[in-house]
N, C-alpha and C positions, 0 to 999 in steps of 0.2 A: 472497314470493319462494320458489321451489321449485327444488331442485337434484337432478338425477337422475344417478346414477353407476352404476346397474345397466344398463350398456350404454354407448354413447357419451355424453359429458358433455352434459347438457341443463339449461338454466337458463330458467325462465319466471317472469314477473311479470304478474299480472292476466290470465293466459291467453295472453300474448304471449311468443314466444320471444326470448331475449336472447343475442346472439352474444358469446362470449368467445374472442377471437382469440389465437393464439400458443400453441404447445405448452407452454411453460413456465408461462404463466398458467393453462392448464387443469390442469396437474399441481398447481400451488399451490392452486387451488380444490378439487380432489379431495382433497388431503391435509387441508385445513381441514374439508371436509365429513365426512370420516371421523371427525374429532374434534369434531363440531358441539357447541357449547355449552361446550366446555372449552378451556383454554389449550393451544395447540400451540406448543411451545418453538421458539425460533429454530434451535436445534441440530437438532430433528426436521425442520423445514422445509428447512433447509440440506441435510441428508442426502437428502431427497426430491428437491430441485431440482438439486443438484449432487453426485451419488453418487460421482463420481471427482475431476474437476478443479474444486475450489472456487475462487471468485474471491478475490482478495487482500483486498478490502474487502467481506466478506460482509454486514455490517450495512447498508452503503450500498446494495449490490445488492438486498438483501432489501427495504429501504424503497422502492426504486424499483419493484420488482415489485408490492409491496402497493399502492402509489399507483396503478399502472396498473390493477390488478385492481379497486380501488375505483371508478375512473372507468368501468370496463366494466360494473359491476353497477348495477342500477336503483336500489338504495338503498345508498349507500356506508357508512351508519352500521352495517350489519350486520357489517362487518369491523372489529373492534375491535383497537386496539393496547393491550396490557396489559403490566405488568412481566414480562419474560422471554419474551414471544412475542406471538402473535396469536390471536384467537378469532372464530369465525363465530357470531354471535349470532342463531341461528334456532331455532325449536322442533325437537326431533328428528324430528317427522313431516314437516318441510319438506325432509328429505333422504331420498330413496327407500330407501336401504339401511337407515337407522334405522327408517323406517316398516315396512319388510319384517320386520325383526327383531322389532319389537313385535307385529305382526299374527301372525307365526309363533309367537311365545311364547304369545299369547292363544289362538290356535287349538289349540295343544298342551294348554293348560290346559282348554279346553272339551272336548277329546277325552278327556282322562283324567278329567274330571268327569262323563262320561256324556252329553254333549250333542253328538252327531256332526253335527247339522244346523248348529249355530253354528260348529263346528270347520271344516266344509267351506266355509262362507261366508268365514270369516276367512282360512283358508289359501289359498283361491282368490284372494281379494283380494291377499294377500301375493305369491303367484306371478305375478299379473298385473302387478306392478310391473316385472318384468324385461323389458328390451328388447334384450338381447344380453349378451355376456360382461361380467362385472363389471369396472369400472375400465378400460374399453376404451382410453381416451385415455392411460392410464399403463401400458399393457401392457408396454412395454419398459423401464420404470423399476424398479429392484430392490425398492424399498420396497413396491410394489404387489403383488408376488407372493404374500406371505403373506396379505395382506388379501383378495385375490381368491380364493385357495384356501379361506379360511375362509367367505367368502360363498357360494362354489359348494357347499361341503359343507352349509351351512345351507339352501340352495335345494333340494338333493336330499332332505334330511331333511324339509323342509316338503312336498315332493311325496309322500313316503312317508306322512306324517301325513294328508295330504288323501285319499290312496287308502284309508287305514285308515278315515277318516271316511265316505267314500262306500260302502265295503263295509258298515260298520255301519248305514248308512241304507238298505241294500238296493238300491244302484244300481251293480252290477258291470259292466254290459255295456260302457259307454264307457271303462272303465278298461283293458280288455285291450290295446288298441292302444297307449295311452300307456305302460303298464307294460312292454310288449314292447320298445318303443324304448329305454326307460331300462335294461332288463335287458341289451340289447346294448351300450349305452354303459358299463355298470358290471357286467361279467360275473362278478365275484366278490363282489358285495354281497348278503349272505344275506337281510337283511330285505326287500330289494326283490324278490328272487326268491320269497320266501315269499308276498308280496303278490300276485305274478303267479299263482302256483299257486292261491291262494284265489280270485282274480278269475276265472280260467278255470273253476274248479269251480263257483263261484256262478253263472256265466253259462251253466251246463249242459254244460260241456266237461270231463267227468271224465277222458277219455283224454288230452286236450291238457294237462290239469293234471299228469297222471302223467308225460307226456313231458317237460314243462318241468322237473319235479323231477329226473328222471333225467339230463337234459342238464346241469343245474347240479351234480348229484352227481358226474358223470363229470369235469366240468371241474375241480372242486375236487381230485379224486383225481389227475388228470393233471398239473395245474400246481402244486399245493401238497402233494400227498400227504396230504390231510386229508378228513374226512367232514363232512357237514352237522351243524349244532348240534342240540341236543335239541328246540328249539322247531320248527325246520323238519321234523325227523323226525316230530314229533307231527302236524304238518299233513299230511304224506305219509300217515301211518297213517290219519288220519281220511278222507282222500280215497279210500284203498283200501277202507275199510269202507263208504264211501258212505252212512253212516247219519245224518249230521248235518253241518251246515256247519262247516268247520274254523275253529278259534279264531284270535284275533289272534296275531301274532308280533312280537317286538321289545320296545322299552322300555315300551310301554303294555299289554302283554298281560295282566298280572295285576292291573291296577288296578280293574277294574270289578265284580268279583264280591264284594268285601268292603268294609266301611266304611259310614259313615252321612253322609259329607259331602254337603251339598246343593250343587247347581249355583248359583253366585253370580248374584244378580239385577242387580248393578251392576259396573262395571269396577273393576279393581284398578290403582291408580296408584302409581308410584314403588317404592321399597324394593328396588331392584336390589342395593344394597350389602348389605343385611341378608339377602336371599335367598342371595347368594353366601357370606356368613359362616356362615349356618346349615348350608348344604351342606358347607362345609369342616369345621365342628364335628362334623357327623354322620359324617364319614369317620373322625374320631379317637375319637369316643365315641357313646353312645346316649341321653344325656339333655341336652337344651338347654332352658334356661328363658329365655323372652322377657320381659324386665323393662322396665317403663316406666310413665309416669303413666297415669291413667285417660283413655280417649278417644284414646290414641295409635295404635290400630289393631292391637294385639297379636293379637287373635283372628283377624282377617282375614288377617294375615300368616302365622300358624301354620297355618290351614286351607289357604291357598294353597300353602305349602311341603308340607304333608301330602298334598295331592292329587297331587303329583308323585312321591311316594315309593312304592316297590314294596310290594305286599301289602295295600294298603288302609289307610285311616285312619279312626279313630273320634273324634268330638268329644264330650267329656264336659263338660257345662256344670255347673260347681260353684257358680255364683252363688246358686241357690235353696237350696243345702244349708246348713243352719245348725249341725247337730250333727256334730262331727268323726267320730263313730262311724259316720255314714251315708255316708262317702266311698266305701268299697268297694262298697256297695250301689248307689250312683249309677253307678259304673263298670259294674257287672254289669247294671244296668237298661239302659244304653246298648248293651252288647254282646249282650244276650240276645235270641233269636228262636227260634221253634219249629224243631225238627229239629236244633238244635245243643246247646242247654243243657238240654234236657229228655229226652235220650236215656236209656234204661235203663242203669243202672250208672254214670251221670255222678256226679262228686264232689258232695257236698252242701254243704260249707262255701263261703262266698262267695269267698274268695281262690283256692281251688283251682279253682272253676268259672271264674273269670276267666283263670287260668293255662291251663286246658284250651283255651280259645279262642285265646289270644294266643301260645301256644307252638307252634301248628300250622305256622307259617311266618313270613315277613316280615310285620310289622304295625307300625302307628304309632298311638299313643294321644296325643290332644291333650287335655291336662288344662287346662281354661280357667277363669281367675279363681280362682287358688289362695290369694290373699293372706290371706283370713280363715280359712283352714284349713291354714296352712302346715305345722304339725307332722304332721297326719294325712296330707296329700298326700305329704310327704317320706317318711314310713314306707311308704306304699303304693308309691310309685315305686321306692324302694330294693328292696323285696321283689320286685316284678314284674320289674325289670331283672335281678335275680339269678336268677330262676327261668325267665325267657323270653329265651334268648340272642339271638334274632333280633328282639326288640322294640325299637322306638325310642319315646322319650317326648318330646313337645314340651309344655312347660308354659308358661302365660301367667300372669304375676303381677306385682304391684307391688313385690314383694321376692323375693329368691332363696329356693330351697328349702333351700340350705345343706347338701347331702349330698355325699359323695365321688363324683367322676366327673361332677358337674354343670358344664356350660359355660354361660356367660351371654351372651346376645345383647341388648344394650341396644336398645330401640325408642324413639328420640326422636321428637318431632314431625316432620312432613315438612319438607324443606328449603325455605327461603324464597328469593326471588330474590337472586342475587348482584349487587353494585353494578355497574351498567353493562350487565348482561345482560338479554336479553329476558325479561319476566316469565313468559311461558308456558313457559320452560325449567324453571321451578321446579315440583317435584311438588305443593307446596301449592296453587299457582295452578292447575295442571292439574286437580287434584281439584275445586277450586271451579268451574272452567269446565265440567267434565263434569257435576257435579251441578246446577249452575245451568241448563245447557242443557236438562236433563230437566224442569225446573220452568217455565222461561221460554224458549220457542223463539227469542225475539227477543233473547236475552241477548248483550251485547257486552262484551268485556274493557275495563275502565277502570282508572284509577289507584286508584279507591276499592276495587277488588277486591284489589289488592296491599296497600293499607292494612288492610283487614279481615283478610287472611291474616296479616299481621305482628302485628296486635294480638291475634289469636287464637293466636299462637305457632306457626302451622302445625299445630295439633292437629286431626287428621282429624275427630273427632266434632264439635268446635266448628264447623268449616267446614261440615260437612253440616247441622248445625242452622241455621247462618246462611243457607245456600242454601235451606233449607225455608221461611224467612221471605220469600223472594222471591215466593212466591205472593201476598202481600198488600202487600209493601213494595218500594220501589225500592232499588237498590244504595246510593244516596246516603243514604237513610233508615236502612238497616241500619248503614252506617258511622257515622252520626251518633248512633246509639243504643247503641253498644258500651260507653259509659261505664256503662251499666246492663245489662251482658251477661247477668247471671243472670235478669233479668226477660225479656230479649229472646230468649234462646236456649232456647226450649221447643218442644214440639210435634214431637218426633222421630217416627220410624216407629212405628205402632201395634203392629207385630210385634216391636219391639225389647224387650229387657229393660227393666223400669221405670227402672233406674238409667242407661240410655242414652237416655232420652227427653228429659231436660233437662240443661243444663250443671251446674246446681246439684246435681242428683242424683248426677252423676259425682263431683263434689268431696266431697259429703257422704259417699259410700261410703268414700273414702280417709280423710276426717276421723274417721269412726267407728272406724277401726282404730288410732287413736293413743291413747296414754294422756295424762293431764293434763299432764305435764311436756313431752311432745312437742308437744301442741297449743299450750302457752304459748310454746315456742321458735319454732314455726312462725309464730305471730302476730307475734312480735318481729322475725323475719327478713323479714317482709313489708314493713317500712319501708325496706328496701334496694332501690331500683329497679335498681341495677347489680349486685346480688348482694353477697356479703360474703366477705372473706378470712377464713381461720380465726381470725386475731387479732381482727378486728372482730366476728365472731360470738361469740367468747368474751367480749369486752368487754360484750356485751349479754346475757350469761347463758347462752351455749351451751357445754355441756361437749362434749368430744370424743366421748363415748359417745352423747350425745343427737344430735349432728350425724350420727354414723355411722348411727344408727337411722333418721333422716329420709332419708338417702341410700338406705338399703336399702329403704325404703318408697316411694321414687320421689316424695317431696314436694319434695326439692331434689336438684340434681345437682352433683357435684364436677367442675369443669371446669378447664382449664388456667389456671394462675396461681400457686398453686391458689386457687380461688374457689368458693363455694357459690352456685348460681343457682337461681331459682325461676320456674316458668312464670308468665306474667302473670295467667292465670286463677286459679292457686293464690294468687298474691300479693293479687289483689283480694279473694278469699274471706278470706284471713288478715287483711287490713285491716278488713273488715267485722266479723270476730269481735273484733279488737283494739279497735275503736271501741265495740262492745257491752260489752266488759269494763270500759271506763272508764280503761284504761291508756294510751291512744294518745298523749296529750300527754307523759307521762313518758318513754315509749319513744322518741318523736321527739326529745325534748330530749337524751336520752343519745346518740342517733344523731348529732345536730348537734355535740355536744361532742366526740365521737370524731373527726369529720371536720375540725373546726376544728383540733384538735391535729395531725392528719395533715398538713393543708395548711401550717400554720405550721412544722412540722418539715421538710417538703419544700422550702419556699421558698428558703432560701439555697443548697441543693444544685443548684438550677436554673441557677446561674451558675458551675458548676464541672465538674470531670471526671466527677461522678456524675449529670450532667444526664440522660443517657439513661435510667438506672435510675428516677429519680424522675419523669421525664415519663411513662414507661410506667405507673408506679403511679397517678399522678393521672389519666391517660387512662382507665385501667380503672375508676376510681372517679368518673368525670366526673359521671354522673347522681346519684350519692350526694352529691357535693359541692354540686351545684346544689339538690338537695332540701333539704340542710341550710341553705343560704343562703335558700331560699324560706321554710322553716319559721321561721327567725329573723326574717325581715321580716314574715311574717304574724302572728307573736306579739309584735311590737314590741320585739324584743331587738336594739336598735341596736348595742350593743357587739359581739355575735357577728356580726351581718350585716356591719358595716364591717371587722372583723378578718378575716373569711373572704374578703371581696372583695379586701382588700389582699393577703392571702396567695396569692390566685389570679391576681393581676395579671400576674406574670411568666409564669406558665403560659399564660394567654390570649395574651400577646404572642408567645410562641414558636410557638404554634399558628396565629398569624395571624387570631385571632378578635376583631378590634378592635370590630366592630359588636356582637357578643354581649357582649363585655366591657363596653362602654359601657352597654348595657341593664342588666346586673346591677349595675354600679357605681352607676348612677342609682337603682336600686331600694334599694340599701343606704343611700345618702345621704339618701333620702327618709324613712327610718324615724325617727320622732321619738325624741329622747333623747340622752344623752351617749354618745360613743364615744371611744376612746383615741387618742392620738398614738403613733407617726407614721402609724398606719393610716389615719386620716381624711385627712391630707394626701396620702398615696399614692393613695387612692381618688379624691379630688376632682381632683387634678392629672392623673392618668392617664385619668380619665373625660373631662376636657376634651380631652386629646390624642387619645384614641380617637375621640371624637365628631367632631373636626375631620378626622381621618384618613379617616373613612368618608363625609365630605361632609355631615355633619348640621349645617350651619351654623345652621339655625333653632333647634336644641336647645341652643345654647351659653350663652344668657343666664343661665339658672338656675345652671348649673354654675360660671360665672365668679363669680357672687355667693357661692356656697359657698366657692370657692377663696380669695377675697380675704382676706388676713390670715393664711392658713394656711401658705403656702410661706415658709420662713424666708429672710431675706436672706443669712445666713451659715450654714454647716454645720460640723460637727465631724468628727473622725475616727470617732466612734461613730455618726454619722448613717446611717440606712438608705440603701443604694445608690440606690434609686429617688427618695428625697427629694433626694439630691444632684443627680440628673439632671433633675428636673422643670423648674426655672427655665431652664436652657439649652435644654431641649427646647421650651419654650413660645416662646422667641425665634425658633425656626424657623417657628412658626405666624404670628408677627407680622412676620417679615422684619427683625427688629431685630438685624442682624448684629454691629454694634459692641458692643452690650450683651452679646449671647450670647458673643462671643469673649472679652470681658473676664471674664465669670463663669467660663468654662471655664478660662482661664489661671490664675485665682486658685485653682481647685480641682484643677489637675493634679498638685499635690504630695500629694494624698490617698494614704495608705498602702495602700489597697485596690487591687490590680492590676486587678481587673475594672472598677472605677470609672474608673481612668485610661484603660483601653482604650475604654470606652464614651464618655468625654469626648472622646477623640481622634476617634472616629468621628463624633460630633456636630459637632465643629469642622470635620471634613472636609465634612460636608453644608453647613455655613454657608459654607465657602470655595468649594464648588462653585457655590452659588447666587450667590456674590459674584464669580464669574469667576476665582478663583485656583485653576486646575486643578493647577498644580504643587504648591501647598500641600495641596490635597485628596488628591493621589496619595500624598504623604508621610504624611499623617494616616491614610489608609486602610491603608497598609502597616504603620504603627506599631500601629494598632488590631488588625490581623490578627495581628501578632506577640503582642500582649498577650492577645487571646482564645485564641490557640493555647496560650500558656503556662499559662493557668488551666484550659483544657479545655472552654471554652464553644463548642460546635459552632454554636449559633444565631448568636451574635455574630460568630464567625469567618466563617460563610457570608455574612452581610450585609456585613462588611468586605471580603471578597473580591469580592463583587458590585460594591461601590463602587470598589474598586481596579481592576477590569476596565475600568470606564468611563475611568479615568485612563490606563490602558495604551493603549486604543484611540485616544484623542485625541493620544497621542504616538507612534502608529504601531507599538506593540508588540502585534501581534495574537496571537502565540503566547502571550505572557504573559497576555493577556486570556482566551484560550481555556482555558489551564491553570487560571486562577483560577476561571472559571465552572464548569468541570467538577468542580473540588473542591467548590465551593459546592453544586452539585446533589447530589453524593454526600452531603455533610453534612446537607442538608435532608431527603433521603430516609432517612438513618439516623435522624433525629429522628422522622420521620413517613412511613412507607412509602406512605401514601395521598396524600401531597403530591406533585404532579407537578413542583414547582419550575418552574411555567410561566413566571414572570417571567424567571428565569435562562435557561431554554431559548430563549425568544424572543430575548433579548439575545444569546445564543450564536449563533443563526442569523444575526442582524444583523451580528455581528462577522465571521462567515464571508463574508458578502456583501462587506464592506469589504476583506477579505483577498483576494477574488477566487474563493473556493470556492463559486460560485453554485449549482451542482447539488446539493451536499450541503445548503446552506442551504435551498434550495427543498424538498428532501425532508423536512427537519426541520420547516419551516413547514407543509407539506402535511399531515404526520402530525398536528400539533396542530389545524390548521384542520378536518380531517375527523373529529376525535374529539370533537366537542362533546357527543355523547351518552354519552361514557365518563368523565364526571367532571371534565373540564377546565373551569376557571372561564371564564365568558363573556368576561371581559376578555382573557384570554390567547388565546382563540379569535379574538376581534376583532383583536388585534394580529397574529396569524398571518395573517389575511386581509389586513390592511393591508400587511404585508410582502410577501405574494404579489402584491398589487396594484401595489406599487412596483416589484417585479421585472418584472412584465408591462409596466408603463409604460416602464421603462428600455429594454425590448426592443422597444418600438413596438407592442405588442399592446394597443391602447387599449380595445377591447371587453372583453377579459379583465380589464383594470385596473378598468374601471367595474363589472364584475360583482363583483370581489373587494371593492372599496370599499363597494358596496351591502351585501354580506354582513357586512362589518366593522361597519357601522352597525347592522345588525339584531342582530348578536351583542352589541354593546355595550349596546343597548337592553334586553337580557335580563339584564344584570349587576345585582346587588342595589344597587350604588352606581355612579353614573356620575361620576367625577371630571372636572372641567372640562378638565384638561390632556389627558386621553385623547381627548376629543371634538375638542380643538384639533388634535391630530396628524392625525386623519382628515380634518378640514376642510382642513388644509394640503395633504394629498395630493390631495384632490378639486380644490383650486384648481389644482394642477399639471396635473391631467388636463384641466380645463376650458380652461386655456391651450393645451395641446396640441391641443385640438379647435377652437381659435380663438375661444372664448367668454370674452373677457376680463371682461365685465360680471359673469358668474357667478363667475369666478375671484376677482375683487376682493371680491365679497360674502362668499365663503367665507373669504378671508384676513382681512378685517376682523373677522369673527366669531371666527376662531381667535385673533387677537391679543387680543381682549377677554377670551376665556376664559383664556388663559395669564396675562394681567395680573391676573385675578380671584384667582388663587391664588399670584401672585408667583413663578411657576416659571420661573426664568431659562433653564435649559437648553432647556425646551420653547419658550420665547419665542424663543431663538436659532434653533431649528430652524424655527419658523414664519417667522422673519425672513428665512431663506434664500428661502422662497417669495415673500415680499414683494419681495425684491430681484429675483427672476426676473420678477415682474410689471412692475416698473419698466423692466427691459430690454425686455420685450415692448412697452411703451408708448413705447419709443424713448429713454429717458433712461439710457443706459449708465453715465454718470458717477455718477448718484445710485444706480443699482443697485450699483455697485462700493463706494460709500460705505456703503450699507446692509449689504452683505455683510461689510465691515470691522466695522461695529457689532455684527454677530452674534458676531464673534470676541471683542469686548470683553465681551459678555454671557456668552459661553460660557467664556472664559478660554483658549481654544486654537482653532486654525484648523479642525479637523475636515476636513483636506484630502483624506481618503479617501472622504468621503460622495459617492456617485455624482451627486446633484443639484448639489453644490458643484463637483465636477470639471467637469461639463458647463457650468455657468454661468460658471466662471472662464475656461474655454476660449473661450466665446462673447465674454465681455467683453474679454478680451485681444485677440481678433480685431477687435473694433469700436473699441476705444480705443487699442490699442497698449500695449506693456508699461509704458512710463514713465507714461502717463496713468492706466492701470489702477492701478499701484502707488500713485500719489499719491492717487487717490480712495479706494482701499481703506485706506491708512494714515490718511487723514483720519477715516474711520469708526472704525477700530480705536483711535485715540488719544482718542476722545471719553470723557468721564467716564460713569458709569452713567446719570445722568439724560439726558445728551445721546444716548447710544446708544439708550435707550428711546424718546426722542422721534423719533429717526431711523427706527426700525423701525415705530413706530405711526403715522407720518404717512401721509396718503392718497397712494397712488402717483400720480406725475405723469402727466397724460393728454396726452402729446404724441404726434404721429404718428398714423397711420391704424390703428385696431385691427384692421381686416380686411385690411390690406395685407401687404406682403412680409415685415415683421418677424414677424407671426404665423405666416406660412407657414414662415419660417426656424426658429421654435421647434419646429414639427412636424417639420421636416427633421432637427433635432437628435435626434429620437427614432426616426428611420428610417421615417417614414410622412408622409402629407400629410393635411390635414383632409378628412374624409369617406371616406378609403380604409379 
């Protein structure tokens, strides 16, 4: 998809124009396109769309507009809903304004780098993107004014740059007319008029050039009382003398005569943030050191910045210099050339000769690869800056120079794709694409490209070495061989420095700069896949001084936390060296011991008011904890493996990682050897529960064998909280309500308030499945109070979710909405990446029952259309199911069928397909089939749905499916049996659910057919059945009386506002 905003809004896809109707929709798309690839906040969008009179419910109005825009676009997934706002997920080049800015920037670099032909081509392409005034469809909207003015200025500057390039290429003739028009439109723009004077003169019009200058001089004097600047006066003088072509005027005039920077052979990708930072630092000082790991692209960044600085720039390559005393001579050798340094009377000492050249005016010295000569380079830079007041120094190094006045610009690897964003928005992926296309013209972006970039940390040199391998390997083969990256990533450019030709050589260069203690610590830190906190690093032998030295030398980075992180490439190298030293088992054992202690320390805090703090800590060390568990299992340390799995069980539960937890718990249990209690009981019991939760029924047998005899019949006040809960939780899996309730009631006197709250919540689940909704509601409320008292956000969120269900069944929609909104907030406090999808879907469903259909639809639509933005497939499926039900209730059967089909597809992509979720979709499909008059299909669907609900003994789902079974009996002509079945669903559910739209319609129909008295009698007969009788009533085959194609089927369709076939 391509979006054009340099003129009237233009959207195309696959070469075809896409119509975006409505002024407000066009403004919305324009505002998103201006910020393509980044989050545009709701506040920013609101200001753009409603600059004066904002709607009362901005969030709902915004959701509605976004949904409309998604429907208008050829690919709705490019418009993402993210926390705080929305994002247009397209590459920058897919928006003409951003493509224009990139081409203009590259053209300017080519111009200042002495390549006017490339500059003219790039700038011409940039200017060719304009089709009219910028942001024409938003011209009357206040926010667009500043953006349009900035783009207009950039367009004019690009036109001037292109004219400069054409003049440098010796093609002045066609410029005269173009520049004359621009000069009239911009009568006081000095650079533009200087270009016109030069073009006239170069085209053979000396007199016209002089007249043009005089006209401009007079206009300045008359309107501003000013004279032309020195550059334009210089051009005028050269035209008067008529002895040579006048030189360039403007910001590029002085760039070409001095310096040794070569024109780049490849494109420069990314680094906009670093370029801006260096520019700001050079405004405040004259020494900037670009620091970062080897292969990060420091040299290319420094030369790119240097090319745009006035006075010329010299690149001094220090990598080949081994003696610190030779540093000044290396600089002199770079600067020296006949006619400057060998003039009679020139100073003879090296430093004075350097100063002689560099003090003549503005100049930039790029001192490249300083890390092995730090002291010598620092002394030279300090002296030169003191003696040359207009000199700037850009140094590249793996550690700072450490002198007064130095500003540091960290150069990290290139940015990797953000979650949910288009991969090509990432500079790392763009670099791969650019270099790969040069090697393989048939190159296509695939998931493996993103994987390669991630595993190479976004390191530019590593990415370029990987793309070089595409000459002989496929993308898939490169990705598969990255485990042996040092063998794979060789064969760089023949013209590159030797240490840049292989990945191993890059790391070797850094390694050789370390002393023995620094190497030993780097090897030890390599066992931390998630980095190390200062405390963890010190526990494995890292002093603060050594850690600071490794940070200075760019072997590790100190990041937020605080935490020391190591690039994966450095880590792999360190692990190799650690293995060679014979110390790897001891270091890994120390690592595992530390993280076992951390997990066991954190575990009890996960059930209290410090839950957030310790969750964050464990999340940050997640990979370290799993590495420790894997090491314990691999080395047969059953005690450590089981203790660590037990300590992490609560953490995994809060994160909703049941499938992952079950896998690690099975791994720990399978390690031979003794393991302590209660850890083994916790791991065995929770493994069984987690396995069942994710639908892994076939994996249960071995775990049940392990569990038998471990779970105690009775517990004490000192028992671990999870040990107390295992037995009652297992009764949920076996539907043994009587036993579960008895166990819970015996243990409710436990002195631990968290345990009491959890037991009440479990009893509420049992009561819900037993049809005691009033009891469930009381237990959920008590559990919520208990969790709130101890500060457990996770327990409180789940208790509130359960409580909302009870509120709905008793008609308290406001209470349900309040509970769900609080639950969503708590879940996102615990994990900002958790969409709280289950609660959001249920919230939208509550709104439907309350009658707030438009808002519910908007919320469901947002989830349904965001399946590429990290929403779980199950939640996307349920959103589609909800939208299908809304369409069915409104009589739009084609739309209902479409939504149900997408719900089934989405659910098929879920990692686990629980039977009850499929049962709900089948139930809705049965309703739709009945609406269409196809009762045979409807009955097949409902029979399958009932079987699935019974498979997992889910009574609330079975009650919901039973409503559809009742409807089918009504369609077959047995209204009395339908009413009885509907009553049986209340027995299973424990409440009438009288606000459910399907129930409302069915009750209205049955009362009409039976009369109130007969309906009530039949309904009460079903409601008063015991559990077994209610189950038998719901699961029995619908009576097949009456004509399935006759008036009763037509009447069913009439209830939905349409007729079969319409």
